N, C-alpha and C positions, 0 to 999 in steps of 0.2 A: 820024373816030375809030372804032375797032372795039370793041364791047362784047360780052362773053361772057354767055350765059344763066346765071342763078344755079342753084344745086343743085336747086331745086324749080320752076324755069322761070317762076315768078311775077315774078322780078326779073332785070334785066340788071345787070352790074357790070363795072367795069374797075379793076384794081389799078394803082397807080403812074401815076396821071394826072399826077402831079408828084412830083419828089423834089428836095430842096434840095441845095446844094453840099456840105454837111457830112454829109449822110445816110449815104452809103456808108462814109465813114471812121469815123464814130461807131458805126455798126452793127457794124463789124468789131472795134472796141476795147472797147465797153461790154458789160456783162452784161445790162442792163435796158433795155427799150423801153416807152414809155408808149403804150397803145392807147386812142384816144378815138373817139367817134362823135357825129354831130350832124346836125340838120336846119338849115334857114335860121334858124329862130327862136331857136336856142341858141348861135349862133356868136359872139355878143359875149362869151361866157365864155372863149373860147380864149386871149386874151392873159394873163388872170389865172392860168389853170392852167398854161400853157406856160412862164411866166417863172420858175416854181419848179422846173422840171425841165430839167437841162442835157444830157440824153441825147437819143437819137432819138425822135421822136414820129410814130406812125402814126395818121392820122385818116381815118375813113370817113365819107362824106357822102351824105345822102339828097337826090337831085337830080332830082325829077320835073319834067317840063315846063319852064316858064319859071323855076322856082326855080334851075335850073342857071346861067342868065345872072346872076341876082342873087348867087349864091354866088361865081361867077367875079369879079364886081365887088368883092365883099368881099375876096377874096384878092389882087386887084391892089392894093387899099389896104393889106392886111396887109404886102405886100412893101415898100411905101413906108414904113409906120409902124413895122413890127417886122421888119426884115430878118434880125436874128439868130435870131428864132424860125423864120422861113421856111427858113433854111438847114438847120435840123435836122429838117424835116418831110418826110413823104411823104403824098400825098393819094390817096384812092381813092373812086370814085363808084358809087352804086347807085340804081336807079330802077325803078318798076313797068314790066313789059314792055308793058303797055297804055298807058302814058303816057311815051313817049320824051322824053328831054331835048331842049331847044332850045339848040343850041350857038352860035347867033348872037345877040349882044346887040343889042336894038333901041333902046337908049338910049345917049347919050353918057356918057363917063366922069364919075362923080360922086365928089367927094373926101370922104373920111371924116375927121372930127375925131379925130386919133389918141388923144386923151384921153377920148373918149366913143364907143367902138364900139357900145354899147347903143343910143344914139340913132340911129346909122346903120342898124342892123338894124331898129329900129322903123320907120324911114322906108321901108325896102325891103319890110317886111311889109305896109305900107299899100297897096302896089302888087301884092301877091300875088293870084293868081287864086283866087277863093273855093273852087272845087272841090278845090284842092290842100290846103286847110286841113283837109279831112275825111278825108284818106288815112290808112290804117293805117301806123304807124311801125314798121318791121321791126327792132326792136332786137337780136334774136338774130342776124339776118343781118349787121347792121352791126358788131356786136361781133366776129363771126367774120372779117369782111373786114379790120377793123383789126388783129386778132391775127395773121392770116395775112400781113399786110404787114410785121410785125416780123421782123427778121433776127438778133436777139440770142438768147442761150440762155434768158432769162427775159422775161416780159411782165407788165405791170401794166395790166389792163383796167378802166378806171373811166369814170364819166360825166363829160361835159365841164363840168358845173356844180359839180364837186368842187374842193376846194382842197388843195394839197399844201404842207406846211410847208417852209420854206427849209432847205436842206442835207439833207433826207431822202434825196434821190436819191444824194447822195455817200455817206451812211451805208449805204444799201442796196448800193451798188457795193462798198464795202469789205467788207461782210458776205458778199456772194456770192463775192467773190474768195478769202475765207479757206477753206483746205482743211478746217479743222475744222468748217465749216458745210456741207460738200458733202453733198447729199441729193437725188439726182435724182428721188426719188419723194415729194418734199415740196412743200407750198404754205405760204406764210407770210402769215398773216392780220393785217390792220391794223384796229383799231377805227375806227368812223366816228361822228362827232358832228355835231350841227347847232348853228348859231350864231344867236342872236337879234339880228338886225340893227337892230331898232328901238331897243334899248338899247345896242347894241354896234357901231354902224355902222363898217364898214371896219376893224375890229380883229380880224382873223383870227389865231388863236393860231399862233405859229411854233415852239413847243416844248411839251413836256409840262407844264412848270411853268406856262406861261401858260394852257394848256388847263384844268388843274386849278383854277386861280384863277377862271376863267370859270364852270366847273361849280359851284364853291362859291358864286359870286355869282348863280347861276341864269341866267347868260347863255349857257350851253352845256349841252347834254344829249345823251343817246344818240340817234342817228339813228332817226327814225320812232318815237320813244318813245310817242307818243299815237296813231299811225295804223297801225303794224305792229310792235308791240313784239317779237314773236317772231322778227322778221327778224334781230335782233342778240342775242337772249337767250342763246344758247349760248356767246357770247364771254366770259361771266363777267367783265364789265368792272368790277364792284366790286373784283375781285382786281387787275385791270390798273391801276386808279386808285390802289391802295394801294402799288404797287411804285414804288420810288424811280427817278428818271431817272438813267441811267448815262451815262458819257462815250462809250460806243460802242453800236451797235445789236446786240442779242443776243436769243436765244430766251428768252422769259419762262416759258412753260408750254405745254402741249399741250391740244388739244380733248378734253374728257372725255366729253361726250355729243353725239350728233348728233340733230338734229330736222329733219324734212322741210322745214319752212317757213324754215329758216335760210338766209340769203343774204349771206354776208360778202364783203368786198372783200379780195382777196389777190394776192400776187405768186407766180406759178407758172411752171413750164417752158413755153416757147412751144409745145411739142408736146403739151400736155395735151388731153384730149377737148374738142372745140369745143362751143359752145352748140347745143342741138337746135333746128333751124330750123322744125320743125313748129309751135312755139309762136310764132305771128306776132302782133306787136303787144304790148299791155300784159300783163304778168303771167307768172310761172313761167319766166322766162328764166334768172336767176341760180341760183335754188334747184334747178332740175332739173340744171344742170351740176354743182353741188356734190353733189347726190345721186349722180350717176354717179361722181364722184371718190371718194366715200365707199365705194360698192360696189366700185369698182376697187381699193381698198386703199391709197389715198394717205395720207400722214401730214400732220397739220395742226398748225402751230406758230404761236404768237402772238409778235410782236416787241415788245420792252419799251418802246421810245421812239416808234416810228412810229405815225402816225394820219392820218386824213383828216377834213376838215370840209365841211359843206354849208351854204351861206348861207341863213338863214331857218329858223324853226321850222315844222315840218309840223303842221297841226292838222286834226282830223276835219272832214269836210264839204267839203274843198277838192277832192276827187277828182271829175273830170268823169264824166258819165253814160256816155260812150262807153268809158271805161276799164273800167267794170263789165261792159259787153257783151263786150269783148275778153277779159277775165279769165274769164268764164263759158265762152266758146268754148274757151279753152285748157284750162280745168279738165276738160272732157270728153275731152281727149286723154291725160290722165294714166294711166288704167288700161293702155292699150296701151303707152305709154312704159315703165311699170314692168315689164311683162312682157318687153319687149325688153332692158332693162338686166339683168334676172335671167338671161335666156338668153345675153346677150353675155359675162357674166363668170362664169356657172355658179355663182352664189351669191346668197343673198337674206337678208342679215343681219336678224335680228329679224322675219323674215317681212314686211318692209316692203312688198313688191310686193302681197302679199295684202291688207294693210291699205289700201293706196292704191286697190285695186279695190273694197273693201267699205265703207270709211269715207266719209261725206259730206265734201265739201271743208271744211266748217266744223270738222271734227275732225282735219284733217291736222296741225294744230299739236300734236296729242297723239301723233303717230307719232314716237317717239324710240328711240334705240338707243345703248348704251354704245360708245364708240369704241375697240374692240379690233379692230385690223386684221382684216377678215373672214377672210383666209386668207394663206398664204405666197405666193400667186400675185401676182406683181407686174405692174402694167400696163406693157406695152411701149410706150415713148414713140414717137409718130409722128416719123419723120425729117423734119427741117426742110430742105426742098429749096431754100430761097431762097439 
C-alpha cells in the first residue's frame, strides 16, 4: 500500500483505505456526512455512535506500528457483527512517519463478542506495545483527514465517544434540504451534555424531553461543566432548555457573543477552513478553528431540538499530566496563529489577535467580542474535489 506524507511531514496518511458498498450512493444522495476519528483504545464506541446515524460515515484512524494489525482485526469483526454499519463507512489511516504501520497480522483471527466490543478492545490493548501508548494523538490532523473524506455538502465532525439521538440525522437532512434554510456561510451549533452513567446506566436521552428530564433529576448536565465550563458558555443553554421541543428541526437563535475559549460542536459546510495542524496533540484544536470561522465572517445558528451527549460526568483531577504538557506547548503557538488569521482575512474584530499575543493563557477566557459579522467580506468556500 502507498501512503502519502502529511501536510507537515510528521505523519503519513492514506485516504479511503476502505469504503463500504453503500458509501458512494449515500454520499451522492445525502447532505450530511458524519466525520469521526479514533485510536485503537476508543474504537469500541463506534457501534454505538454509528447505529444512530443512517448516512455516510468517514472515520480516520491512528494506526502506528502494530496497532494497525489490531485495528484491522477489529474491523474484520465489525464486518461480521455490524455489516450494515460497514456498508456506510469509509476508513482512512494516519501514523507517525517514524513509526510505520505493520500491515501483516502476526496472530490468527480472533472472534469478537458482537455484544461486547469494549471487552475485545480491552483484550487487544493488553497486547499493545508500551511505546505506542505514549505517542501524541494528532487530533487536528485526524479530524481533517475524516472531514476531507466526506463527499457531501455538509459535515458533522464529532468525537467517537459522543452519542447522537435517534432520528436526529433524518431531521438534519430535512432541515438542510429546505430552501428556506439555505445559508452557505452558516454553521449550525448543537448543545452537548454529559450523562451520569452511575445513576443512569445505558439511558441515553433520545429526544429533548428526555434530556430535560435528566437535567432536572441531575442525571445530565452541560458538557465539561466542572472541568472547562467556558467551552460551552457562549451557547446560552439556559435559553435553549427553556424552548419547547417542536415537531421539526429549526433555527432557535443565533450566537450573540464570541469567546476565544468557546469550542462548540456544529454542522458546517464540508469546505470550511480545516483544523490548524500546528496544534498537535491535546488542546486548542476546536476553538482555534472556530476562531478562524468567527474572523472569516461565518454566521452561527443554534438548532432547537438537536443535541449530543457524552457518557460519564467529567470531574476535576481526571486529566492526565501529559495533556497539560501538550496544552502548554500548543498555547505557545497562539500568538503567531492569531497574527496569521488577522493577515489572512484582513480584519481583527475587537483586537482579539492583540489580546491573544498579550494576555496570559489563563485570561484567554476573558477575550470576548459581540457577534456582529466582522465585515461584508464573505469567506470563499474551498471547492470540494471529491
